[in-house]
C-alpha positions in Angstrom: 91.9 85.2 79.0 94.6 86.6 81.3 96.9 87.7 78.5 98.0 91.3 77.9 95.5 91.8 75.1 92.5 90.8 77.2 93.7 92.9 80.1 94.0 95.9 77.8 90.5 95.3 76.3 89.0 94.9 79.8 90.6 98.1 81.0 89.4 99.9 77.9 85.9 98.6 78.5 86.1 99.9 82.1 87.2 103.3 80.9 84.4 103.4 78.4 81.9 102.5 81.1 83.1 105.1 83.6 83.2 107.8 80.9 79.5 107.1 80.0 78.6 107.1 83.7 80.5 110.4 84.1 78.5 111.9 81.2 75.2 110.8 82.7 76.2 112.0 86.1 77.0 115.5 84.7 73.6 115.9 83.0 72.0 117.9 85.9 75.0 120.3 85.4 75.0 121.1 89.2 76.3 117.6 89.7 79.4 117.9 87.5 81.6 118.1 90.6 80.1 115.0 92.1 80.4 113.1 88.9 84.0 114.1 88.4 84.8 113.0 92.0 83.2 109.7 91.3 85.1 109.4 88.0 88.4 109.7 89.8 87.4 107.4 92.6 86.3 104.7 90.1 89.4 105.2 87.8 91.8 104.9 90.8 90.0 101.6 91.7 90.4 100.4 88.1 94.2 101.0 88.4 94.3 99.2 91.7 92.1 96.4 90.4 89.5 96.8 93.1 85.7 96.3 92.8 83.3 96.9 90.0 83.4 100.1 88.0 79.7 101.0 88.3 79.6 100.2 92.1 82.6 102.3 92.8 81.3 105.2 90.8 77.9 105.3 92.4 79.4 104.8 95.9 81.5 107.9 95.6 78.8 109.8 93.8 76.3 109.4 96.6 79.0 109.8 99.3 80.4 113.1 98.1 77.3 114.6 96.3 76.5 117.5 98.8 80.1 118.6 99.3 80.9 118.4 95.6 77.9 120.6 94.8 79.1 123.2 97.3 82.7 123.1 95.9 81.4 123.3 92.3 79.2 126.3 93.0 82.1 128.2 94.7 84.4 127.5 91.7 81.6 128.5 89.3 81.2 131.9 91.0 85.0 132.4 91.0 85.2 131.4 87.4 82.4 133.8 86.5 84.2 136.7 88.2 87.4 135.9 86.3 85.5 135.5 83.0 83.9 139.0 83.5 87.3 140.5 84.4 88.9 138.9 81.3 86.1 140.2 79.0 86.5 143.7 80.5 90.3 143.6 80.0 89.8 142.9 76.3 86.8 145.2 75.8 88.6 148.3 77.2 91.6 149.7 75.4 94.0 151.1 78.1 97.2 150.3 79.9 95.3 149.4 83.0 93.2 146.9 81.0 96.3 145.3 79.5 97.8 144.9 83.0 94.5 143.5 84.2 94.5 140.9 81.3 97.9 139.6 82.4 96.8 139.4 86.0 93.6 137.6 85.1 95.4 135.2 82.9 97.7 134.3 85.7 94.8 133.8 88.1 93.0 131.6 85.5 96.1 129.3 85.4 96.0 129.1 89.2 92.2 128.6 89.1 92.7 125.7 86.6 95.4 124.1 88.7 93.3 124.2 91.9 90.3 122.9 90.0 92.3 120.0 88.7 93.1 118.9 92.2 89.8 119.6 94.1 87.7 116.7 93.0 90.5 114.0 92.8 91.3 115.1 96.4 87.7 114.8 97.4 87.6 111.3 96.0 90.5 110.3 98.1 90.4 112.1 101.4 87.8 113.3 103.9 88.2 117.1 104.3 86.0 120.0 105.3 85.4 122.3 102.4 87.8 124.9 103.7 90.6 122.4 104.2 89.9 120.9 100.8 90.6 124.2 99.1 93.7 125.0 101.2 95.2 121.6 100.5 94.3 121.8 96.7 96.3 125.0 96.5 99.3 123.7 98.6 99.5 120.3 96.9 99.2 121.9 93.4 102.1 124.3 94.3 104.3 121.6 96.0 103.9 119.3 93.0 104.3 121.9 90.2 105.8 119.7 87.5 102.9 117.2 87.9 100.4 120.1 88.1 101.5 121.5 84.8 101.1 118.1 83.0 97.7 117.5 84.7 96.4 120.9 83.8 97.6 120.5 80.2 95.9 117.1 79.9 92.6 118.5 81.2 92.8 121.3 78.6 93.6 118.9 75.6 90.0 118.6 74.3 89.5 122.4 74.5 92.9 123.1 72.9 92.0 120.7 70.1 88.7 122.4 69.6 90.2 125.9 69.2 93.5 125.0 67.4 92.3 122.1 65.2 88.5 122.0 65.1 88.7 119.5 62.1 90.6 117.0 64.3 88.3 117.7 67.2 85.1 116.8 65.2 86.7 113.7 63.7 87.6 112.5 67.1 84.4 113.6 68.7 83.0 110.1 69.4 86.2 109.1 71.1 86.3 112.3 73.1 82.7 112.1 74.2 82.6 108.4 75.1 86.2 107.7 76.2 87.9 111.1 76.8 86.9 111.6 80.4 88.1 108.1 81.4 91.3 108.3 79.5 92.3 111.7 80.8 91.3 110.6 84.4 93.3 107.4 84.0 96.6 109.2 83.0 96.0 111.9 85.6 95.3 109.2 88.3 98.7 107.5 87.7 100.2 110.9 88.7 97.7 111.5 91.5 98.5 108.2 93.1 102.1 109.2 93.4 101.3 112.6 94.7 98.6 111.5 97.2 100.9 108.7 98.5 103.0 111.4 100.2 99.9 112.7 102.1 98.3 109.4 102.9 98.8 107.9 106.5 101.1 104.9 106.5 98.4 102.6 108.0 96.1 103.4 105.1 98.8 102.6 102.6 99.5 99.3 104.4 95.9 98.3 104.2 95.7 99.1 100.5 98.8 97.1 99.8 97.3 94.1 101.7 94.2 94.4 99.6 96.2 94.4 96.4 98.2 91.4 97.5 95.0 89.5 98.1 
């Protein structure tokens, strides 16, 4: 029962559970941020072997609900502005529009990078909303190689949809019921390395004691 196969199957079952919980948590739409925060909290606990998946998920969901909604709404407004700018740059044929399209694309990359860090950071640290945004920008820039990989992984389902829709629809059940957990799991392996540099030593010591027990 403690063999590698059973450990793998147990972890897979945990990722399936947390993916389904994430989907349910996203249903009101305005709670996507809270659900994503809880997803990363629960997945990091899976990696660390701490607690039950559902308990960890709902603990973080309730704890970060209000702040996550505020963060999500801010990012939604910024995303809408960028989307309108991008539409305008393609709709109008002029040199200015071409320059605008390049600038908007660059801003969308930065937007995606910051978005990739916001909710994992919220799941790990207690920040005011302003500090959360500032740290998401700084940490994304200071860990650029990781940021590129994390951003790419987050975009994989969308890239698959646009580049190979036939593969996307064949894999749709896996993407829907396991995709969020798998992507969060791989990302979290990197986030744990990144966040370790910004976590107080006493907190790390407490976590290591917990793992040892």
